[in-house]
N, CA, C and O atoms as a Maestro MAE file, in Angstrom:
{
 s_m_m2io_version
 :::
 2.0.0
}

f_m_ct {
 s_m_title
 :::
 protein
 m_atom[308] {
  # First column is atom index #
  i_m_mmod_type
  r_m_x_coord
  r_m_y_coord
  r_m_z_coord
  i_m_residue_number
  s_m_chain_name
  s_m_pdb_residue_name
  s_m_pdb_atom_name
  i_m_atomic_number
  :::
  1 25 -108.380 19.503 90.392 1 A "MET " " N  " 7
  2 3 -108.032 18.676 88.949 1 A "MET " " CA " 6
  3 2 -107.176 19.847 88.282 1 A "MET " " C  " 6
  4 15 -107.099 20.979 88.759 1 A "MET " " O  " 8
  5 25 -106.581 19.445 87.184 2 A "LEU " " N  " 7
  6 3 -105.980 20.635 86.207 2 A "LEU " " CA " 6
  7 2 -106.546 20.540 84.790 2 A "LEU " " C  " 6
  8 15 -106.404 19.544 84.081 2 A "LEU " " O  " 8
  9 25 -107.083 21.453 84.494 3 A "ASP " " N  " 7
  10 3 -107.546 21.715 83.487 3 A "ASP " " CA " 6
  11 2 -106.833 22.128 81.816 3 A "ASP " " C  " 6
  12 15 -107.157 21.965 80.639 3 A "ASP " " O  " 8
  13 25 -105.804 22.682 82.513 4 A "ASP " " N  " 7
  14 3 -105.025 23.508 81.404 4 A "ASP " " CA " 6
  15 2 -103.745 23.327 82.268 4 A "ASP " " C  " 6
  16 15 -103.362 23.632 83.397 4 A "ASP " " O  " 8
  17 25 -103.079 22.406 80.710 5 A "ARG " " N  " 7
  18 3 -101.880 21.962 81.216 5 A "ARG " " CA " 6
  19 2 -100.875 23.020 81.189 5 A "ARG " " C  " 6
  20 15 -99.745 22.987 81.674 5 A "ARG " " O  " 8
  21 25 -101.523 24.084 80.472 6 A "ARG " " N  " 7
  22 3 -100.027 25.644 80.291 6 A "ARG " " CA " 6
  23 2 -100.133 26.110 81.701 6 A "ARG " " C  " 6
  24 15 -99.158 26.763 82.073 6 A "ARG " " O  " 8
  25 25 -101.140 25.922 82.629 7 A "LEU " " N  " 7
  26 3 -100.870 26.075 84.014 7 A "LEU " " CA " 6
  27 2 -99.639 25.617 85.080 7 A "LEU " " C  " 6
  28 15 -99.055 26.286 85.933 7 A "LEU " " O  " 8
  29 25 -99.475 24.122 84.658 8 A "LEU " " N  " 7
  30 3 -98.494 24.191 85.292 8 A "LEU " " CA " 6
  31 2 -97.111 23.775 84.874 8 A "LEU " " C  " 6
  32 15 -96.890 22.946 83.990 8 A "LEU " " O  " 8
  33 25 -95.977 24.562 85.741 9 A "ASP " " N  " 7
  34 3 -94.668 23.721 85.204 9 A "ASP " " CA " 6
  35 2 -94.177 22.495 85.753 9 A "ASP " " C  " 6
  36 15 -93.638 22.237 86.829 9 A "ASP " " O  " 8
  37 25 -94.454 21.879 84.873 10 A "ALA " " N  " 7
  38 3 -93.944 20.360 85.526 10 A "ALA " " CA " 6
  39 2 -92.400 20.413 85.698 10 A "ALA " " C  " 6
  40 15 -91.859 19.883 86.670 10 A "ALA " " O  " 8
  41 25 -91.704 21.065 84.731 11 A "PRO " " N  " 7
  42 3 -90.013 20.818 84.770 11 A "PRO " " CA " 6
  43 2 -89.801 21.288 86.354 11 A "PRO " " C  " 6
  44 15 -89.144 20.648 87.174 11 A "PRO " " O  " 8
  45 25 -90.461 22.477 86.598 12 A "ALA " " N  " 7
  46 3 -90.769 23.410 88.076 12 A "ALA " " CA " 6
  47 2 -90.798 22.178 89.194 12 A "ALA " " C  " 6
  48 15 -89.797 21.975 89.881 12 A "ALA " " O  " 8
  49 25 -91.842 21.470 89.323 13 A "LEU " " N  " 7
  50 3 -92.405 20.959 90.092 13 A "LEU " " CA " 6
  51 2 -91.783 19.693 89.891 13 A "LEU " " C  " 6
  52 15 -92.289 18.868 90.651 13 A "LEU " " O  " 8
  53 25 -90.808 19.164 89.109 14 A "GLY " " N  " 7
  54 3 -90.290 17.833 89.258 14 A "GLY " " CA " 6
  55 2 -89.235 18.700 90.209 14 A "GLY " " C  " 6
  56 15 -89.368 18.430 91.402 14 A "GLY " " O  " 8
  57 25 -88.454 19.454 89.980 15 A "LEU " " N  " 7
  58 3 -87.292 20.344 90.389 15 A "LEU " " CA " 6
  59 2 -87.537 20.287 92.048 15 A "LEU " " C  " 6
  60 15 -86.833 19.776 92.919 15 A "LEU " " O  " 8
  61 25 -88.423 20.792 92.117 16 A "GLU " " N  " 7
  62 3 -89.082 20.857 93.447 16 A "GLU " " CA " 6
  63 2 -88.992 19.640 94.401 16 A "GLU " " C  " 6
  64 15 -88.164 19.588 95.310 16 A "GLU " " O  " 8
  65 25 -90.093 18.446 94.082 17 A "LEU " " N  " 7
  66 3 -90.171 17.123 94.379 17 A "LEU " " CA " 6
  67 2 -88.521 16.665 94.112 17 A "LEU " " C  " 6
  68 15 -88.139 15.852 94.954 17 A "LEU " " O  " 8
  69 25 -87.878 16.901 93.478 18 A "ALA " " N  " 7
  70 3 -86.173 16.232 93.696 18 A "ALA " " CA " 6
  71 2 -85.494 16.671 94.623 18 A "ALA " " C  " 6
  72 15 -84.774 15.955 95.318 18 A "ALA " " O  " 8
  73 25 -85.665 18.260 94.806 19 A "SER " " N  " 7
  74 3 -84.968 19.134 95.706 19 A "SER " " CA " 6
  75 2 -85.493 18.644 97.336 19 A "SER " " C  " 6
  76 15 -84.679 18.490 98.246 19 A "SER " " O  " 8
  77 25 -87.063 18.426 97.517 20 A "ALA " " N  " 7
  78 3 -87.432 18.255 98.870 20 A "ALA " " CA " 6
  79 2 -86.676 16.676 98.969 20 A "ALA " " C  " 6
  80 15 -85.779 16.625 99.810 20 A "ALA " " O  " 8
  81 25 -86.928 15.481 98.253 21 A "LEU " " N  " 7
  82 3 -86.573 14.505 98.681 21 A "LEU " " CA " 6
  83 2 -85.051 14.482 98.877 21 A "LEU " " C  " 6
  84 15 -84.698 13.622 99.684 21 A "LEU " " O  " 8
  85 25 -84.228 15.090 98.431 22 A "TYR " " N  " 7
  86 3 -82.371 15.105 98.551 22 A "TYR " " CA " 6
  87 2 -82.439 15.649 100.027 22 A "TYR " " C  " 6
  88 15 -81.671 15.208 100.882 22 A "TYR " " O  " 8
  89 25 -83.405 16.649 100.316 23 A "ARG " " N  " 7
  90 3 -83.040 17.744 101.266 23 A "ARG " " CA " 6
  91 2 -83.372 16.711 102.576 23 A "ARG " " C  " 6
  92 15 -82.621 16.625 103.548 23 A "ARG " " O  " 8
  93 25 -84.440 16.060 102.447 24 A "LEU " " N  " 7
  94 3 -85.220 15.121 103.409 24 A "LEU " " CA " 6
  95 2 -84.900 13.798 103.639 24 A "LEU " " C  " 6
  96 15 -85.233 13.208 104.667 24 A "LEU " " O  " 8
  97 25 -84.116 13.177 102.516 25 A "TYR " " N  " 7
  98 3 -83.592 11.924 102.418 25 A "TYR " " CA " 6
  99 2 -82.059 11.863 101.972 25 A "TYR " " C  " 6
  100 15 -81.835 11.308 100.896 25 A "TYR " " O  " 8
  101 25 -80.830 12.454 102.799 26 A "PRO " " N  " 7
  102 3 -79.865 12.982 101.961 26 A "PRO " " CA " 6
  103 2 -78.962 11.813 101.839 26 A "PRO " " C  " 6
  104 15 -77.914 11.911 101.202 26 A "PRO " " O  " 8
  105 25 -79.417 10.405 102.582 27 A "GLY " " N  " 7
  106 3 -78.604 9.436 102.814 27 A "GLY " " CA " 6
  107 2 -79.200 8.330 101.726 27 A "GLY " " C  " 6
  108 15 -78.517 7.516 101.105 27 A "GLY " " O  " 8
  109 25 -80.564 8.491 101.653 28 A "LYS " " N  " 7
  110 3 -81.619 7.120 100.892 28 A "LYS " " CA " 6
  111 2 -81.532 7.983 99.435 28 A "LYS " " C  " 6
  112 15 -80.888 7.423 98.548 28 A "LYS " " O  " 8
  113 25 -82.043 9.113 99.165 29 A "PHE " " N  " 7
  114 3 -82.545 9.333 97.678 29 A "PHE " " CA " 6
  115 2 -81.128 9.965 96.946 29 A "PHE " " C  " 6
  116 15 -80.460 10.986 97.110 29 A "PHE " " O  " 8
  117 25 -81.068 8.973 96.196 30 A "GLN " " N  " 7
  118 3 -79.765 9.092 95.311 30 A "GLN " " CA " 6
  119 2 -80.146 10.251 94.263 30 A "GLN " " C  " 6
  120 15 -80.610 9.706 93.262 30 A "GLN " " O  " 8
  121 25 -80.129 11.174 94.172 31 A "ILE " " N  " 7
  122 3 -80.081 12.587 93.323 31 A "ILE " " CA " 6
  123 2 -79.379 11.829 91.689 31 A "ILE " " C  " 6
  124 15 -79.918 11.792 90.583 31 A "ILE " " O  " 8
  125 25 -78.299 11.412 92.033 32 A "ASP " " N  " 7
  126 3 -77.367 11.310 90.687 32 A "ASP " " CA " 6
  127 2 -78.359 10.687 89.442 32 A "ASP " " C  " 6
  128 15 -78.422 11.093 88.281 32 A "ASP " " O  " 8
  129 25 -79.175 9.465 90.130 33 A "ARG " " N  " 7
  130 3 -79.862 8.469 89.085 33 A "ARG " " CA " 6
  131 2 -80.822 9.203 88.724 33 A "ARG " " C  " 6
  132 15 -81.454 8.503 87.933 33 A "ARG " " O  " 8
  133 25 -81.388 10.311 88.826 34 A "THR " " N  " 7
  134 3 -82.461 11.402 88.130 34 A "THR " " CA " 6
  135 2 -81.965 12.301 87.478 34 A "THR " " C  " 6
  136 15 -82.496 13.381 87.220 34 A "THR " " O  " 8
  137 25 -80.280 11.715 86.970 35 A "LEU " " N  " 7
  138 3 -79.738 12.827 85.699 35 A "LEU " " CA " 6
  139 2 -80.584 12.968 84.312 35 A "LEU " " C  " 6
  140 15 -80.665 14.006 83.656 35 A "LEU " " O  " 8
  141 25 -81.257 11.599 83.961 36 A "GLY " " N  " 7
  142 3 -81.719 11.260 82.688 36 A "GLY " " CA " 6
  143 2 -83.484 12.322 82.771 36 A "GLY " " C  " 6
  144 15 -84.185 12.874 81.923 36 A "GLY " " O  " 8
  145 25 -83.543 12.174 84.007 37 A "LEU " " N  " 7
  146 3 -84.987 13.560 83.950 37 A "LEU " " CA " 6
  147 2 -84.501 14.811 84.672 37 A "LEU " " C  " 6
  148 15 -85.236 15.560 85.316 37 A "LEU " " O  " 8
  149 25 -83.593 14.916 84.554 38 A "VAL " " N  " 7
  150 3 -83.314 16.547 84.839 38 A "VAL " " CA " 6
  151 2 -82.800 16.922 83.326 38 A "VAL " " C  " 6
  152 15 -83.443 17.625 82.547 38 A "VAL " " O  " 8
  153 25 -81.557 16.342 83.057 39 A "GLY " " N  " 7
  154 3 -81.330 16.793 81.823 39 A "GLY " " CA " 6
  155 2 -79.693 17.202 82.287 39 A "GLY " " C  " 6
  156 15 -78.815 16.707 81.580 39 A "GLY " " O  " 8
  157 25 -79.339 17.918 83.230 40 A "ALA " " N  " 7
  158 3 -78.242 18.555 83.419 40 A "ALA " " CA " 6
  159 2 -77.637 18.450 84.304 40 A "ALA " " C  " 6
  160 15 -78.391 18.382 85.274 40 A "ALA " " O  " 8
  161 25 -76.153 18.361 84.719 41 A "ARG " " N  " 7
  162 3 -75.268 17.983 85.836 41 A "ARG " " CA " 6
  163 2 -75.370 19.644 86.624 41 A "ARG " " C  " 6
  164 15 -75.204 19.309 87.797 41 A "ARG " " O  " 8
  165 25 -75.492 20.730 86.643 42 A "TRP " " N  " 7
  166 3 -75.445 21.888 86.981 42 A "TRP " " CA " 6
  167 2 -76.692 21.804 88.077 42 A "TRP " " C  " 6
  168 15 -76.654 21.915 89.303 42 A "TRP " " O  " 8
  169 25 -77.668 21.599 87.295 43 A "VAL " " N  " 7
  170 3 -78.737 21.553 88.232 43 A "VAL " " CA " 6
  171 2 -78.874 20.391 89.622 43 A "VAL " " C  " 6
  172 15 -79.484 20.527 90.683 43 A "VAL " " O  " 8
  173 25 -78.074 19.283 89.129 44 A "LEU " " N  " 7
  174 3 -77.893 18.202 90.366 44 A "LEU " " CA " 6
  175 2 -76.862 19.207 91.315 44 A "LEU " " C  " 6
  176 15 -76.948 19.450 92.519 44 A "LEU " " O  " 8
  177 25 -76.143 19.554 90.599 45 A "GLN " " N  " 7
  178 3 -75.058 19.768 91.923 45 A "GLN " " CA " 6
  179 2 -75.729 20.781 92.440 45 A "GLN " " C  " 6
  180 15 -75.827 20.673 93.662 45 A "GLN " " O  " 8
  181 25 -76.372 21.988 91.874 46 A "ALA " " N  " 7
  182 3 -77.176 23.202 92.350 46 A "ALA " " CA " 6
  183 2 -78.283 22.686 93.387 46 A "ALA " " C  " 6
  184 15 -78.716 23.482 94.219 46 A "ALA " " O  " 8
  185 25 -78.695 21.513 93.355 47 A "ILE " " N  " 7
  186 3 -79.660 21.380 94.311 47 A "ILE " " CA " 6
  187 2 -78.832 20.671 95.255 47 A "ILE " " C  " 6
  188 15 -79.180 20.737 96.434 47 A "ILE " " O  " 8
  189 25 -77.499 19.807 94.875 48 A "LYS " " N  " 7
  190 3 -76.971 19.391 96.310 48 A "LYS " " CA " 6
  191 2 -75.919 20.259 96.908 48 A "LYS " " C  " 6
  192 15 -75.130 19.716 97.681 48 A "LYS " " O  " 8
  193 25 -75.779 21.709 96.627 49 A "GLU " " N  " 7
  194 3 -75.270 23.062 97.137 49 A "GLU " " CA " 6
  195 2 -76.494 23.160 98.077 49 A "GLU " " C  " 6
  196 15 -75.968 23.535 99.124 49 A "GLU " " O  " 8
  197 25 -77.778 23.048 98.309 50 A "GLY " " N  " 7
  198 3 -78.577 23.676 98.308 50 A "GLY " " CA " 6
  199 2 -79.309 24.887 97.599 50 A "GLY " " C  " 6
  200 15 -80.434 25.329 97.835 50 A "GLY " " O  " 8
  201 25 -78.562 25.225 96.853 51 A "GLU " " N  " 7
  202 3 -79.379 26.019 96.209 51 A "GLU " " CA " 6
  203 2 -81.227 26.178 95.878 51 A "GLU " " C  " 6
  204 15 -81.705 25.104 95.511 51 A "GLU " " O  " 8
  205 25 -82.103 27.175 95.955 52 A "SER " " N  " 7
  206 3 -83.330 26.979 96.008 52 A "SER " " CA " 6
  207 2 -83.576 26.785 94.676 52 A "SER " " C  " 6
  208 15 -82.953 27.217 93.706 52 A "SER " " O  " 8
  209 25 -84.753 25.944 94.740 53 A "PRO " " N  " 7
  210 3 -85.427 25.553 93.338 53 A "PRO " " CA " 6
  211 2 -85.790 26.561 92.727 53 A "PRO " " C  " 6
  212 15 -85.409 26.535 91.556 53 A "PRO " " O  " 8
  213 25 -86.591 27.801 93.108 54 A "ASN " " N  " 7
  214 3 -86.851 29.161 92.466 54 A "ASN " " CA " 6
  215 2 -85.596 29.560 91.375 54 A "ASN " " C  " 6
  216 15 -85.516 29.748 90.161 54 A "ASN " " O  " 8
  217 25 -84.485 29.579 92.769 55 A "GLU " " N  " 7
  218 3 -82.965 30.126 92.083 55 A "GLU " " CA " 6
  219 2 -82.824 29.561 90.612 55 A "GLU " " C  " 6
  220 15 -82.659 30.161 89.550 55 A "GLU " " O  " 8
  221 25 -82.957 28.053 90.928 56 A "ILE " " N  " 7
  222 3 -82.686 27.007 89.607 56 A "ILE " " CA " 6
  223 2 -83.071 27.470 88.665 56 A "ILE " " C  " 6
  224 15 -82.337 27.828 87.744 56 A "ILE " " O  " 8
  225 25 -84.972 27.625 88.678 57 A "VAL " " N  " 7
  226 3 -85.570 27.803 87.258 57 A "VAL " " CA " 6
  227 2 -85.194 29.202 86.933 57 A "VAL " " C  " 6
  228 15 -85.145 29.566 85.758 57 A "VAL " " O  " 8
  229 25 -84.939 29.965 87.869 58 A "ARG " " N  " 7
  230 3 -84.636 31.367 87.474 58 A "ARG " " CA " 6
  231 2 -83.221 31.410 86.278 58 A "ARG " " C  " 6
  232 15 -83.143 32.132 85.284 58 A "ARG " " O  " 8
  233 25 -82.289 30.479 86.728 59 A "ARG " " N  " 7
  234 3 -81.031 30.677 86.010 59 A "ARG " " CA " 6
  235 2 -81.251 29.749 84.760 59 A "ARG " " C  " 6
  236 15 -80.568 30.052 83.782 59 A "ARG " " O  " 8
  237 25 -82.254 28.459 84.605 60 A "TRP " " N  " 7
  238 3 -82.335 28.231 83.451 60 A "TRP " " CA " 6
  239 2 -83.189 28.827 82.568 60 A "TRP " " C  " 6
  240 15 -83.281 28.328 81.446 60 A "TRP " " O  " 8
  241 25 -83.845 29.811 82.850 61 A "GLN " " N  " 7
  242 3 -85.144 30.709 82.165 61 A "GLN " " CA " 6
  243 2 -84.479 31.425 80.988 61 A "GLN " " C  " 6
  244 15 -84.921 31.295 79.846 61 A "GLN " " O  " 8
  245 25 -83.630 32.028 81.214 62 A "ALA " " N  " 7
  246 3 -83.115 32.954 80.062 62 A "ALA " " CA " 6
  247 2 -82.688 32.142 78.924 62 A "ALA " " C  " 6
  248 15 -83.066 32.595 77.844 62 A "ALA " " O  " 8
  249 25 -81.943 30.970 78.868 63 A "PRO " " N  " 7
  250 3 -81.570 30.005 77.744 63 A "PRO " " CA " 6
  251 2 -82.998 29.509 77.430 63 A "PRO " " C  " 6
  252 15 -83.270 29.413 76.234 63 A "PRO " " O  " 8
  253 25 -83.978 29.171 78.355 64 A "LEU " " N  " 7
  254 3 -84.773 28.882 77.224 64 A "LEU " " CA " 6
  255 2 -85.838 29.339 76.661 64 A "LEU " " C  " 6
  256 15 -86.542 28.883 75.760 64 A "LEU " " O  " 8
  257 25 -85.902 30.486 77.405 65 A "ASP " " N  " 7
  258 3 -86.664 31.995 76.423 65 A "ASP " " CA " 6
  259 2 -85.810 32.123 74.784 65 A "ASP " " C  " 6
  260 15 -86.382 32.172 73.695 65 A "ASP " " O  " 8
  261 25 -84.388 32.152 75.015 66 A "GLN " " N  " 7
  262 3 -83.617 31.820 73.971 66 A "GLN " " CA " 6
  263 2 -84.456 30.844 72.768 66 A "GLN " " C  " 6
  264 15 -85.294 31.118 71.909 66 A "GLN " " O  " 8
  265 25 -83.719 29.491 73.218 67 A "PHE " " N  " 7
  266 3 -84.641 28.287 72.496 67 A "PHE " " CA " 6
  267 2 -85.778 28.494 72.151 67 A "PHE " " C  " 6
  268 15 -85.973 28.308 70.950 67 A "PHE " " O  " 8
  269 25 -87.232 29.040 73.158 68 A "VAL " " N  " 7
  270 3 -88.287 29.438 72.261 68 A "VAL " " CA " 6
  271 2 -88.520 30.501 71.142 68 A "VAL " " C  " 6
  272 15 -89.259 30.306 70.176 68 A "VAL " " O  " 8
  273 25 -87.812 31.651 71.371 69 A "ARG " " N  " 7
  274 3 -87.438 32.806 70.076 69 A "ARG " " CA " 6
  275 2 -87.006 31.799 68.988 69 A "ARG " " C  " 6
  276 15 -87.848 31.721 68.093 69 A "ARG " " O  " 8
  277 25 -85.930 31.009 68.818 70 A "ILE " " N  " 7
  278 3 -84.991 30.642 67.618 70 A "ILE " " CA " 6
  279 2 -86.549 29.378 67.338 70 A "ILE " " C  " 6
  280 15 -87.225 29.419 66.311 70 A "ILE " " O  " 8
  281 25 -86.762 28.570 68.275 71 A "ARG " " N  " 7
  282 3 -87.729 27.564 68.036 71 A "ARG " " CA " 6
  283 2 -88.882 28.100 66.805 71 A "ARG " " C  " 6
  284 15 -89.080 27.719 65.651 71 A "ARG " " O  " 8
  285 25 -89.489 29.120 67.625 72 A "SER " " N  " 7
  286 3 -90.561 29.580 67.098 72 A "SER " " CA " 6
  287 2 -90.676 29.982 65.348 72 A "SER " " C  " 6
  288 15 -91.686 30.070 64.650 72 A "SER " " O  " 8
  289 25 -89.254 30.171 64.993 73 A "LYS " " N  " 7
  290 3 -89.345 30.780 63.634 73 A "LYS " " CA " 6
  291 2 -89.378 29.415 62.126 73 A "LYS " " C  " 6
  292 15 -89.585 29.444 60.913 73 A "LYS " " O  " 8
  293 25 -88.947 28.100 63.445 74 A "TYR " " N  " 7
  294 3 -89.118 26.835 62.208 74 A "TYR " " CA " 6
  295 2 -90.815 26.001 62.708 74 A "TYR " " C  " 6
  296 15 -91.245 25.017 62.107 74 A "TYR " " O  " 8
  297 25 -91.469 26.594 63.762 75 A "LEU " " N  " 7
  298 3 -93.106 26.190 63.559 75 A "LEU " " CA " 6
  299 2 -93.667 26.264 62.547 75 A "LEU " " C  " 6
  300 15 -93.736 27.324 61.924 75 A "LEU " " O  " 8
  301 25 -94.182 25.193 62.159 76 A "LEU " " N  " 7
  302 3 -94.975 25.686 60.759 76 A "LEU " " CA " 6
  303 2 -96.636 25.735 61.460 76 A "LEU " " C  " 6
  304 15 -97.537 26.313 60.852 76 A "LEU " " O  " 8
  305 25 -96.815 25.216 62.473 77 A "TYR " " N  " 7
  306 3 -98.632 25.853 62.992 77 A "TYR " " CA " 6
  307 2 -98.572 26.580 64.352 77 A "TYR " " C  " 6
  308 15 -99.597 27.050 64.847 77 A "TYR " " O  " 8
  :::
 }
 m_bond[307] {
  # First column is bond index #
  i_m_from
  i_m_to
  i_m_order
  :::
  1 1 2 1
  2 2 3 1
  3 3 4 2
  4 3 5 1
  5 5 6 1
  6 6 7 1
  7 7 8 2
  8 7 9 1
  9 9 10 1
  10 10 11 1
  11 11 12 2
  12 11 13 1
  13 13 14 1
  14 14 15 1
  15 15 16 2
  16 15 17 1
  17 17 18 1
  18 18 19 1
  19 19 20 2
  20 19 21 1
  21 21 22 1
  22 22 23 1
  23 23 24 2
  24 23 25 1
  25 25 26 1
  26 26 27 1
  27 27 28 2
  28 27 29 1
  29 29 30 1
  30 30 31 1
  31 31 32 2
  32 31 33 1
  33 33 34 1
  34 34 35 1
  35 35 36 2
  36 35 37 1
  37 37 38 1
  38 38 39 1
  39 39 40 2
  40 39 41 1
  41 41 42 1
  42 42 43 1
  43 43 44 2
  44 43 45 1
  45 45 46 1
  46 46 47 1
  47 47 48 2
  48 47 49 1
  49 49 50 1
  50 50 51 1
  51 51 52 2
  52 51 53 1
  53 53 54 1
  54 54 55 1
  55 55 56 2
  56 55 57 1
  57 57 58 1
  58 58 59 1
  59 59 60 2
  60 59 61 1
  61 61 62 1
  62 62 63 1
  63 63 64 2
  64 63 65 1
  65 65 66 1
  66 66 67 1
  67 67 68 2
  68 67 69 1
  69 69 70 1
  70 70 71 1
  71 71 72 2
  72 71 73 1
  73 73 74 1
  74 74 75 1
  75 75 76 2
  76 75 77 1
  77 77 78 1
  78 78 79 1
  79 79 80 2
  80 79 81 1
  81 81 82 1
  82 82 83 1
  83 83 84 2
  84 83 85 1
  85 85 86 1
  86 86 87 1
  87 87 88 2
  88 87 89 1
  89 89 90 1
  90 90 91 1
  91 91 92 2
  92 91 93 1
  93 93 94 1
  94 94 95 1
  95 95 96 2
  96 95 97 1
  97 97 98 1
  98 98 99 1
  99 99 100 2
  100 99 101 1
  101 101 102 1
  102 102 103 1
  103 103 104 2
  104 103 105 1
  105 105 106 1
  106 106 107 1
  107 107 108 2
  108 107 109 1
  109 109 110 1
  110 110 111 1
  111 111 112 2
  112 111 113 1
  113 113 114 1
  114 114 115 1
  115 115 116 2
  116 115 117 1
  117 117 118 1
  118 118 119 1
  119 119 120 2
  120 119 121 1
  121 121 122 1
  122 122 123 1
  123 123 124 2
  124 123 125 1
  125 125 126 1
  126 126 127 1
  127 127 128 2
  128 127 129 1
  129 129 130 1
  130 130 131 1
  131 131 132 2
  132 131 133 1
  133 133 134 1
  134 134 135 1
  135 135 136 2
  136 135 137 1
  137 137 138 1
  138 138 139 1
  139 139 140 2
  140 139 141 1
  141 141 142 1
  142 142 143 1
  143 143 144 2
  144 143 145 1
  145 145 146 1
  146 146 147 1
  147 147 148 2
  148 147 149 1
  149 149 150 1
  150 150 151 1
  151 151 152 2
  152 151 153 1
  153 153 154 1
  154 154 155 1
  155 155 156 2
  156 155 157 1
  157 157 158 1
  158 158 159 1
  159 159 160 2
  160 159 161 1
  161 161 162 1
  162 162 163 1
  163 163 164 2
  164 163 165 1
  165 165 166 1
  166 166 167 1
  167 167 168 2
  168 167 169 1
  169 169 170 1
  170 170 171 1
  171 171 172 2
  172 171 173 1
  173 173 174 1
  174 174 175 1
  175 175 176 2
  176 175 177 1
  177 177 178 1
  178 178 179 1
  179 179 180 2
  180 179 181 1
  181 181 182 1
  182 182 183 1
  183 183 184 2
  184 183 185 1
  185 185 186 1
  186 186 187 1
  187 187 188 2
  188 187 189 1
  189 189 190 1
  190 190 191 1
  191 191 192 2
  192 191 193 1
  193 193 194 1
  194 194 195 1
  195 195 196 2
  196 195 197 1
  197 197 198 1
  198 198 199 1
  199 199 200 2
  200 199 201 1
  201 201 202 1
  202 202 203 1
  203 203 204 2
  204 203 205 1
  205 205 206 1
  206 206 207 1
  207 207 208 2
  208 207 209 1
  209 209 210 1
  210 210 211 1
  211 211 212 2
  212 211 213 1
  213 213 214 1
  214 214 215 1
  215 215 216 2
  216 215 217 1
  217 217 218 1
  218 218 219 1
  219 219 220 2
  220 219 221 1
  221 221 222 1
  222 222 223 1
  223 223 224 2
  224 223 225 1
  225 225 226 1
  226 226 227 1
  227 227 228 2
  228 227 229 1
  229 229 230 1
  230 230 231 1
  231 231 232 2
  232 231 233 1
  233 233 234 1
  234 234 235 1
  235 235 236 2
  236 235 237 1
  237 237 238 1
  238 238 239 1
  239 239 240 2
  240 239 241 1
  241 241 242 1
  242 242 243 1
  243 243 244 2
  244 243 245 1
  245 245 246 1
  246 246 247 1
  247 247 248 2
  248 247 249 1
  249 249 250 1
  250 250 251 1
  251 251 252 2
  252 251 253 1
  253 253 254 1
  254 254 255 1
  255 255 256 2
  256 255 257 1
  257 257 258 1
  258 258 259 1
  259 259 260 2
  260 259 261 1
  261 261 262 1
  262 262 263 1
  263 263 264 2
  264 263 265 1
  265 265 266 1
  266 266 267 1
  267 267 268 2
  268 267 269 1
  269 269 270 1
  270 270 271 1
  271 271 272 2
  272 271 273 1
  273 273 274 1
  274 274 275 1
  275 275 276 2
  276 275 277 1
  277 277 278 1
  278 278 279 1
  279 279 280 2
  280 279 281 1
  281 281 282 1
  282 282 283 1
  283 283 284 2
  284 283 285 1
  285 285 286 1
  286 286 287 1
  287 287 288 2
  288 287 289 1
  289 289 290 1
  290 290 291 1
  291 291 292 2
  292 291 293 1
  293 293 294 1
  294 294 295 1
  295 295 296 2
  296 295 297 1
  297 297 298 1
  298 298 299 1
  299 299 300 2
  300 299 301 1
  301 301 302 1
  302 302 303 1
  303 303 304 2
  304 303 305 1
  305 305 306 1
  306 306 307 1
  307 307 308 2
  :::
 }
}
């Protein structure tokens, strides 16, 4: 049971699932149809090229950290 949602990195989990499905079912799993869920074409391309999910997460971490810093200025609570 997950009692604290901050302990689960849902985007990383989704990436792991998409990557595994693409690797296990390359002819059947239509990775391009997940763009709306993934949100970035470069992530789909990285999955297709066999990049590890951990490396993909590392690649998005710096822009995410920058967004969080900028966003924090505008939060009211």
